[in-house]
VOTIDO-365733 format. One record per residue: residue number from 1; residue in one letter; y negated, x negated, z of N, C-alpha, C in turn. Coordinates in pm, whole numbers, always signed. Example, Ala and Ser with C-alpha at 12.3 -4.5 7.8 and 13.67 -1.06 7.14 Angstrom:
<rs>
1	a	+569	-1319	+780	+450	-1230	+780	+330	-1320	+780
2	s	+225	-1285	+708	+106	-1367	+714	-3	-1290	+787
</rs>
This chain:
<rs>
1	m	+193	+104	-289	+183	+57	-379	+50	+140	-458
2	s	+44	+273	-455	-76	+327	-489	-210	+293	-426
3	e	-246	+301	-305	-371	+215	-228	-389	+109	-317
4	d	-296	-11	-337	-318	-112	-397	-407	-52	-538
5	a	-304	+13	-617	-370	+90	-744	-501	+123	-768
6	f	-539	+155	-663	-633	+221	-676	-771	+139	-624
7	k	-700	+93	-525	-833	-25	-477	-840	-113	-608
8	r	-759	-155	-676	-804	-256	-755	-862	-138	-873
9	l	-815	-22	-918	-896	+37	-1001	-1065	+74	-934
10	s	-1126	+72	-835	-1192	+89	-806	-1307	-65	-837
11	y	-1234	-191	-793	-1304	-290	-779	-1275	-310	-993
12	s	-1203	-282	-1029	-1233	-278	-1172	-1345	-236	-1232
13	l	-1377	-83	-1196	-1493	+2	-1219	-1593	-91	-1181
14	n	-1637	-132	-1040	-1737	-187	-1015	-1738	-286	-1122
15	q	-1674	-361	-1155	-1692	-489	-1211	-1739	-451	-1345
16	l	-1685	-358	-1408	-1738	-311	-1544	-1889	-246	-1552
17	f	-1922	-145	-1432	-2025	-121	-1420	-2137	-213	-1439
18	n	-2112	-295	-1384	-2179	-431	-1311	-2209	-495	-1500
19	t	-2103	-516	-1591	-2100	-561	-1688	-2193	-533	-1800
20	i	-2188	-384	-1812	-2269	-303	-1880	-2411	-321	-1878
21	s	-2421	-292	-1700	-2571	-330	-1659	-2630	-459	-1724
22	n	-2559	-542	-1717	-2616	-675	-1790	-2564	-733	-1921
23	l	-2519	-634	-1957	-2462	-656	-2124	-2593	-689	-2252
24	d	-2563	-772	-2329	-2640	-836	-2432	-2597	-803	-2537
25	e	-2633	-741	-2587	-2537	-705	-2725	-2495	-790	-2802
26	r	-2618	-883	-2856	-2617	-1021	-2893	-2513	-1146	-2888
27	d	-2487	-1096	-2750	-2399	-1206	-2705	-2220	-1219	-2689
28	q	-2159	-1273	-2827	-2073	-1233	-2798	-1986	-1240	-2664
29	r	-2006	-1361	-2552	-1930	-1373	-2504	-1933	-1226	-2375
30	s	-2061	-1172	-2394	-2069	-1037	-2314	-2001	-977	-2327
31	l	-1968	-908	-2514	-1901	-806	-2534	-1752	-856	-2516
32	m	-1712	-994	-2523	-1555	-1041	-2500	-1517	-1037	-2319
33	i	-1643	-1021	-2281	-1630	-967	-2132	-1592	-830	-2131
34	l	-1690	-779	-2161	-1659	-622	-2129	-1517	-538	-2190
35	r	-1519	-609	-2341	-1339	-617	-2354	-1248	-582	-2277
36	s	-1245	-702	-2183	-1148	-731	-2094	-1158	-668	-1969
37	q	-1267	-619	-1954	-1318	-539	-1832	-1270	-414	-1899
38	l	-1278	-351	-1988	-1243	-256	-2014	-1081	-172	-2035
39	i	-1013	-326	-2100	-856	-310	-2080	-793	-309	-1932
40	r	-848	-397	-1848	-803	-428	-1718	-814	-252	-1650
41	t	-902	-197	-1706	-1005	-73	-1568	-868	+8	-1632
42	l	-884	+44	-1762	-802	+129	-1839	-611	+104	-1774
43	y	-578	-17	-1759	-444	-46	-1726	-466	+45	-1598
44	w	-521	-11	-1533	-512	+20	-1352	-573	+223	-1326
45	a	-627	+250	-1393	-635	+411	-1459	-501	+432	-1460
46	d	-409	+379	-1557	-298	+421	-1604	-204	+436	-1474
47	r	-201	+326	-1405	-105	+315	-1290	-130	+406	-1147
48	c	-253	+418	-1179	-309	+534	-1084	-240	+664	-1080
49	l	-269	+722	-1273	-249	+835	-1295	-93	+831	-1277
50	t	-26	+758	-1326	+119	+768	-1326	+201	+778	-1199
51	d	+131	+685	-1091	+149	+726	-934	+134	+847	-899
52	l	+12	+920	-931	-23	+1047	-895	+109	+1175	-987
53	r	+146	+1116	-1082	+193	+1258	-1159	+349	+1221	-1041
54	l	+402	+1097	-1050	+519	+1100	-966	+512	+1160	-834
55	r	+441	+1117	-754	+359	+1195	-617	+421	+1346	-652
56	g	+374	+1414	-750	+344	+1552	-793	+499	+1585	-830
57	e	+547	+1520	-891	+744	+1539	-923	+813	+1540	-833
58	g	+799	+1455	-653	+845	+1411	-578	+792	+1558	-490
59	k	+724	+1570	-522	+646	+1715	-457	+737	+1822	-474
60	r	+715	+1844	-608	+744	+1982	-679	+941	+1973	-652
61	e	+1018	+1872	-648	+1193	+1819	-644	+1165	+1879	-488
62	s	+1089	+1828	-398	+1097	+1825	-230	+1090	+2002	-214
63	g	+1005	+2063	-287	+972	+2180	-262	+1104	+2292	-306
64	d	+1137	+2237	-417	+1282	+2333	-494	+1404	+2318	-431
65	q	+1442	+2196	-324	+1547	+2201	-267	+1517	+2249	-121
66	q	+1341	+2271	-103	+1380	+2344	+37	+1418	+2496	-21
67	k	+1351	+2562	-107	+1388	+2650	-184	+1549	+2718	-158
68	s	+1593	+2626	-254	+1748	+2656	-230	+1839	+2619	-120
69	t	+1787	+2600	-29	+1854	+2605	+116	+1852	+2689	+189
</rs>
């Protein structure tokens, strides 16, 4: 799952940067696209960070079990 989340985050960031590069502030459609891409990017960033946090907790628990045995 985490590889998929990181790929999607990378793709979403690339789309976001492309949209910002072509942004016309007066064009309402451009602003709506930017908003949508920002939301998508934040969603995938959250998924990646959650995955990293869970991995860190798993390693910590594994280390705690090894110390206790």
